[in-house]
C-alpha positions as CSV (number, residue, x, y, z in Angstrom):
1,M,-83.4,56.6,-76.6
2,R,-85.5,59.5,-75.3
3,E,-83.6,59.5,-72.1
4,R,-80.2,59.6,-73.9
5,R,-81.3,62.5,-76.1
6,E,-82.6,64.4,-73.1
7,Y,-79.3,63.9,-71.3
8,I,-77.3,65.1,-74.2
9,T,-79.4,68.2,-75.0
10,S,-79.3,69.2,-71.4
11,F,-75.9,70.9,-72.0
12,A,-76.0,74.6,-72.8
13,P,-75.5,75.3,-76.5
14,P,-72.1,76.7,-77.4
15,P,-71.8,80.3,-78.3
16,S,-72.1,81.1,-82.0
17,P,-68.7,81.5,-83.6
18,I,-70.0,84.4,-85.8
19,P,-72.9,86.0,-84.0
20,T,-73.7,88.4,-86.9
21,A,-73.5,85.6,-89.5
22,K,-72.1,88.1,-92.1
23,G,-68.8,86.3,-92.6
24,H,-66.6,89.2,-91.6
25,R,-63.5,88.4,-89.5
26,S,-64.3,91.2,-87.1
27,A,-67.6,89.6,-86.4
28,A,-66.1,86.4,-84.9
29,A,-66.9,85.7,-81.2
30,D,-64.3,86.3,-78.6
31,D,-61.9,83.3,-78.3
32,G,-62.1,83.4,-74.6
33,S,-65.8,82.5,-74.7
34,L,-65.2,79.4,-76.7
35,T,-62.2,78.4,-74.5
36,E,-64.3,78.8,-71.3
37,F,-67.1,76.7,-72.8
38,F,-64.9,73.8,-73.9
39,S,-63.0,73.7,-70.7
40,S,-66.1,73.4,-68.6
41,N,-68.0,71.0,-70.8
42,L,-65.5,68.6,-72.4
43,H,-64.4,65.6,-70.3
44,I,-61.8,63.2,-71.7
45,P,-62.6,59.7,-70.6
46,Y,-60.0,57.6,-68.6
47,L,-59.1,54.5,-70.6
48,R,-57.3,51.6,-69.1
49,L,-55.8,48.7,-71.1
50,P,-56.1,45.1,-69.9
51,N,-53.2,43.8,-67.7
52,H,-52.1,41.3,-70.3
53,H,-51.4,44.1,-72.7
54,H,-49.1,45.8,-70.3
55,A,-47.1,42.6,-69.7
56,A,-46.7,42.0,-73.4
57,A,-45.6,45.6,-74.0
58,A,-43.0,45.3,-71.2
59,A,-41.6,42.1,-72.6
60,A,-41.3,43.6,-76.1
61,A,-39.7,46.8,-74.9
62,P,-35.8,46.9,-75.2
63,T,-33.9,46.8,-71.9
64,T,-32.4,50.1,-71.0
65,S,-29.5,48.7,-68.9
66,Y,-27.3,45.6,-69.1
67,R,-26.0,44.0,-66.0
68,P,-23.0,41.7,-66.7
69,K,-22.7,38.5,-64.9
70,L,-20.1,38.7,-62.1
71,P,-18.0,36.2,-60.2
72,A,-19.7,34.6,-57.2
73,Q,-19.8,36.4,-53.9
74,I,-19.8,33.8,-51.1
75,D,-19.7,34.1,-47.4
76,F,-16.6,32.3,-46.1
77,R,-18.5,31.0,-43.1
78,L,-20.9,29.2,-45.4
79,L,-18.0,27.6,-47.3
80,V,-16.4,26.3,-44.2
81,S,-19.6,24.8,-42.9
82,G,-20.7,23.6,-46.3
83,V,-24.1,25.2,-46.0
84,G,-26.3,25.4,-49.1
85,N,-24.8,25.5,-52.5
86,S,-21.8,27.7,-51.5
87,I,-19.2,25.1,-52.5
88,D,-20.8,24.5,-55.9
89,R,-20.8,28.2,-56.5
90,L,-17.1,28.3,-55.6
91,I,-16.3,25.6,-58.2
92,R,-18.5,27.2,-60.9
93,S,-17.0,30.6,-60.4
94,A,-13.4,29.2,-60.7
95,K,-14.4,27.5,-63.9
96,E,-16.3,30.4,-65.5
97,F,-14.3,33.4,-64.3
98,G,-11.2,32.2,-62.5
99,V,-12.3,34.6,-59.7
100,V,-14.4,34.4,-56.6
101,R,-15.4,37.1,-54.1
102,I,-15.2,36.1,-50.4
103,V,-17.1,38.0,-47.8
104,G,-17.4,37.3,-44.1
105,H,-13.7,36.5,-44.1
106,G,-13.2,37.4,-40.4
107,I,-10.6,40.1,-40.8
108,A,-11.9,43.1,-38.9
109,R,-11.9,46.5,-40.5
110,E,-10.0,47.9,-37.5
111,E,-7.2,45.3,-38.1
112,I,-7.1,46.3,-41.8
113,A,-7.0,50.0,-41.0
114,A,-4.1,49.4,-38.6
115,S,-2.2,47.5,-41.3
116,K,-2.9,50.3,-43.8
117,A,-1.5,52.9,-41.3
118,V,1.9,51.1,-41.0
119,V,2.0,50.5,-44.8
120,E,1.4,54.2,-45.3
121,V,4.3,55.0,-42.9
122,F,6.6,52.7,-44.9
123,F,5.9,54.4,-48.2
124,R,6.2,57.8,-46.7
125,R,9.6,56.9,-45.3
126,L,10.6,55.9,-48.8
127,D,9.5,59.3,-50.0
128,D,11.7,61.0,-47.4
129,R,14.7,59.0,-48.6
130,K,13.8,58.6,-52.2
131,M,17.1,58.8,-53.9
132,R,18.8,56.3,-51.6
133,W,16.2,53.7,-50.8
134,R,13.6,53.3,-53.5
135,R,15.6,51.3,-56.0
136,S,16.1,48.1,-54.0
137,F,12.7,46.4,-53.4
138,V,10.0,48.8,-54.6
139,E,9.0,49.0,-58.3
140,R,6.5,51.3,-60.0
141,V,4.4,49.5,-62.7
142,G,1.5,51.3,-64.4
143,N,-0.5,53.3,-61.8
144,R,1.0,51.7,-58.7
145,E,4.1,51.2,-56.6
146,E,4.7,47.6,-55.4
147,F,6.8,46.4,-52.5
148,V,7.4,42.7,-52.8
149,W,7.9,41.2,-49.3
150,F,9.8,37.9,-49.2
151,R,9.7,37.0,-45.6
152,S,12.7,34.6,-46.0
153,D,14.9,37.3,-47.7
154,K,17.2,38.5,-44.9
155,A,18.6,41.3,-47.1
156,M,15.1,42.6,-47.7
157,V,14.3,42.5,-44.0
158,L,17.5,44.4,-43.1
159,W,16.7,47.0,-45.9
160,A,13.2,47.5,-44.6
161,R,14.3,47.8,-41.0
162,E,16.9,50.4,-42.0
163,V,14.3,52.4,-44.0
164,M,11.7,52.5,-41.2
165,G,13.8,52.2,-38.1
166,P,13.7,49.2,-35.7
167,D,10.6,50.2,-33.8
168,R,8.5,51.2,-36.8
169,Y,9.6,48.0,-38.6
170,R,8.6,45.9,-35.7
171,D,5.1,47.5,-35.7
172,F,5.0,47.2,-39.5
173,S,5.8,43.5,-39.4
174,Y,3.4,42.7,-36.5
175,R,0.4,44.5,-38.1
176,T,1.0,43.1,-41.6
177,E,1.7,39.6,-40.5
178,G,-1.5,39.6,-38.6
179,V,-3.5,40.2,-41.8
180,V,-1.3,37.9,-43.9
181,S,-1.6,35.0,-41.5
182,K,-5.4,35.1,-41.8
183,L,-5.2,35.3,-45.6
184,D,-2.9,32.2,-45.5
185,A,-5.6,30.4,-43.4
186,I,-8.3,31.3,-45.9
187,A,-6.1,30.1,-48.8
188,E,-5.5,26.8,-47.1
189,E,-9.2,26.3,-46.5
190,L,-10.0,27.1,-50.2
191,A,-7.3,24.7,-51.3
192,E,-8.9,21.9,-49.3
193,L,-12.3,22.7,-50.8
194,F,-10.9,22.6,-54.3
195,T,-9.2,19.3,-53.6
196,R,-12.3,17.6,-52.2
197,N,-14.8,19.0,-54.8
198,A,-13.0,19.6,-58.1
199,V,-14.0,17.2,-60.9
200,K,-10.6,17.3,-62.5
201,R,-7.5,17.1,-60.2
202,F,-3.8,16.5,-60.4
203,G,-3.3,17.4,-64.0
204,K,-0.1,18.7,-62.6
205,V,1.0,18.7,-59.0
206,I,1.5,21.9,-57.1
207,E,5.2,22.7,-56.7
208,E,6.3,24.1,-53.3
209,Q,6.9,27.8,-53.4
210,E,7.3,30.5,-50.9
211,S,4.3,32.8,-50.5
212,I,4.8,36.3,-51.7
213,I,3.3,39.4,-50.1
214,S,2.8,42.5,-52.3
215,L,2.0,45.8,-50.8
216,Y,0.7,48.5,-53.2
217,R,0.4,52.2,-53.2
218,Y,-1.7,53.9,-55.8
219,N,-1.1,57.6,-56.7
220,D,-2.2,58.4,-60.3
221,M,-5.5,56.7,-61.0
222,S,-5.6,57.6,-64.7
223,P,-7.3,54.7,-66.7
224,S,-4.5,54.9,-69.2
225,L,-2.1,53.6,-66.6
226,L,-3.9,50.3,-66.1
227,V,-1.4,47.5,-65.7
228,S,-1.3,45.1,-68.6
229,S,-1.6,41.3,-68.1
230,E,2.1,41.0,-69.2
231,D,3.2,43.3,-66.4
232,I,1.5,41.2,-63.7
233,Q,2.4,37.8,-65.1
234,E,4.0,36.9,-61.8
235,S,0.6,36.1,-60.4
236,Y,0.5,33.1,-62.8
237,D,3.4,31.5,-61.0
238,H,1.3,30.7,-58.0
239,A,-1.9,28.7,-57.4
240,L,-4.0,31.4,-55.7
241,G,-3.9,35.2,-55.4
242,L,-5.8,36.9,-52.6
243,H,-6.4,40.6,-53.0
244,L,-7.5,42.8,-50.2
245,A,-8.4,46.5,-50.8
246,M,-7.8,48.7,-47.8
247,E,-10.5,51.0,-49.0
248,R,-13.3,51.0,-51.6
249,G,-12.2,50.6,-55.2
250,E,-12.7,48.7,-58.4
251,F,-11.2,45.4,-59.3
252,Y,-10.3,44.8,-63.0
253,V,-9.9,41.2,-64.3
254,H,-8.0,40.4,-67.5
255,T,-9.9,37.5,-69.1
256,D,-9.7,35.8,-72.5
257,K,-13.1,37.5,-73.3
258,G,-11.9,41.0,-72.4
259,P,-11.8,43.1,-69.2
260,L,-14.3,42.6,-66.4
261,S,-14.7,45.0,-63.4
262,F,-16.6,45.2,-60.2
263,S,-16.5,47.1,-57.0
264,T,-14.8,45.9,-53.8
265,D,-13.9,47.1,-50.3
266,P,-12.1,45.8,-47.1
267,D,-15.1,43.5,-46.4
268,T,-14.3,41.5,-49.5
269,I,-11.3,39.3,-50.5
270,I,-10.9,38.8,-54.3
271,V,-9.5,35.4,-55.0
272,T,-7.9,34.8,-58.4
273,V,-6.9,31.5,-59.9
274,G,-3.2,31.3,-60.9
275,D,-1.6,29.2,-63.5
276,Q,-0.5,26.5,-61.1
277,L,-4.1,25.8,-60.0
278,A,-5.4,26.0,-63.6
279,E,-2.8,23.3,-64.7
280,W,-3.7,21.3,-61.5
281,S,-7.3,21.2,-62.7
282,S,-6.3,20.3,-66.3
283,R,-7.4,23.8,-67.3
284,D,-10.9,23.2,-65.9
285,F,-10.3,26.4,-63.9
286,K,-9.4,29.6,-65.6
287,S,-6.2,31.4,-64.8
288,V,-6.6,35.2,-64.7
289,T,-4.8,38.3,-63.6
290,G,-6.3,41.3,-62.0
291,E,-5.6,44.6,-60.4
292,L,-7.2,47.2,-58.1
293,I,-8.1,50.8,-59.3
294,F,-9.0,53.6,-56.9
295,D,-10.9,56.8,-57.7
296,P,-9.0,59.7,-56.2
297,N,-12.2,61.7,-56.0
298,L,-13.5,59.3,-53.4
299,H,-10.3,59.5,-51.3
300,E,-9.6,63.3,-51.4
301,M,-6.7,62.8,-53.8
302,E,-4.8,60.8,-51.2
303,A,-2.9,57.7,-52.0
304,S,-4.7,54.3,-51.7
305,Y,-3.3,51.0,-50.6
306,S,-3.9,47.3,-51.0
307,L,-2.3,43.9,-50.1
308,E,-2.0,40.8,-52.2
309,L,-0.9,37.3,-51.1
310,K,0.3,34.9,-53.8
311,C,0.5,31.4,-52.5
312,S,0.6,27.7,-53.6
313,P,-0.9,25.6,-50.8
314,L,0.5,22.1,-50.8
315,S,-2.8,20.8,-49.4
316,L,-3.9,20.8,-53.1
317,N,-1.8,17.7,-53.5
318,A,-3.6,15.8,-50.7
319,G,-4.7,12.4,-52.0
320,Y,-2.3,12.4,-54.9
321,R,-0.5,9.1,-55.6
322,K,2.6,9.3,-57.6
323,K,2.5,6.9,-60.5
324,D,6.0,5.3,-60.2
325,N,6.6,2.5,-62.8
326,K,8.4,-0.3,-60.9
327,K,10.2,-2.8,-63.1
328,L,10.5,-6.3,-61.7
329,S,14.1,-7.5,-61.4
330,I,15.2,-11.0,-62.4
331,S,15.4,-12.0,-58.7
332,D,11.8,-10.8,-58.2
333,Q,10.7,-12.8,-61.1
334,N,12.4,-15.9,-59.8
335,C,10.9,-15.3,-56.4
336,L,7.4,-15.2,-57.9
337,L,8.1,-18.4,-59.9
338,H,9.3,-20.2,-56.7
339,V,6.3,-19.1,-54.7
340,R,3.9,-20.0,-57.5
341,S,5.7,-23.0,-58.8
342,D,2.8,-25.2,-58.0
343,H,0.6,-23.1,-60.3
344,R,0.6,-24.7,-63.7
345,D,-1.5,-22.2,-65.7
346,T,0.4,-21.1,-68.8
347,W,-0.7,-17.5,-68.5
348,W,0.7,-17.2,-65.0
349,L,4.1,-18.7,-66.0
350,Q,4.3,-16.3,-68.9
351,L,3.5,-13.3,-66.7
352,C,6.1,-14.2,-64.1
353,T,8.9,-14.8,-66.5
354,A,8.4,-11.6,-68.5
355,R,10.0,-8.3,-67.5
356,V,6.9,-6.2,-66.9
357,N,6.0,-2.7,-65.5
358,V,3.7,-2.6,-62.5
359,F,2.6,0.1,-60.0
360,E,1.9,-2.2,-57.0
361,Y,2.1,-6.0,-56.5
362,I,1.2,-8.3,-53.7
363,I,2.6,-11.8,-53.2
């Protein structure tokens, strides 16, 4: 105890607050003397709480940001090779969201940029001849203009060639078809994966339909001009929709739980489940509609472009057996009776003499 007292009393005594001890305000010591004393002699100790206290406090603290769950983002090369759990993630995302994001799709940015250039030329030619040409095959819905390209429609082809001129149209067709053919191949591969791995199949067979190519130009990006699900109901008429943004943007999905959005760019293909595929899976997969939105501040107020392929791959019907009810004719029954006449079991005779429905029979 002596040592502790000696240690404490080794500090210099503080100055007297009132040196004259007469109680007058004017007799008080200078505040600067007290401040200097306390600054040089008071040392606040450093306290550290145990680690388990910090962990408990962090767990109890409310989260400052919420990150919603998003559709799966899967490398297409992993899907094709079946590496890891890529196929399981594809199926789960189709069930939960009706959407999957495909990266590593193999369409080069340079190829997409070249396609964007010819699409831009097409819409600019329409602007030059606005009064005469716009009404035929281009429609403005919400915040976008859409050119629906039916490749089998000869009238549409002649119209587009006249709008652009033969040389420009030839380049337009070549560049656009190059991208669309690769989207078609991706859709076929996805259809085969769904056919081989979906738990529920053939609730309704896929009907053959021509693929539709939609080219979009976005000018006014006001959120109030978002396209409603009713306006893009056409996407439901196909099994798959493949959306390719030609620059960075946001993809909005209309779901039964409300809107969902996430960023996308030319390196990503957004695949949406259409109504045909949902019915094919007995509604195990969700059918949704979606649209792209572009921020004009990111693109110097210039128009933005995207491409969508709507398709119904018939490979989804692979392995399907049509359940035809075949009714045995009287002659067929007599034939069976003749072949099996030596068979005396009562149940067999009753079966052969009755008019029954069968799917397959072997004599």
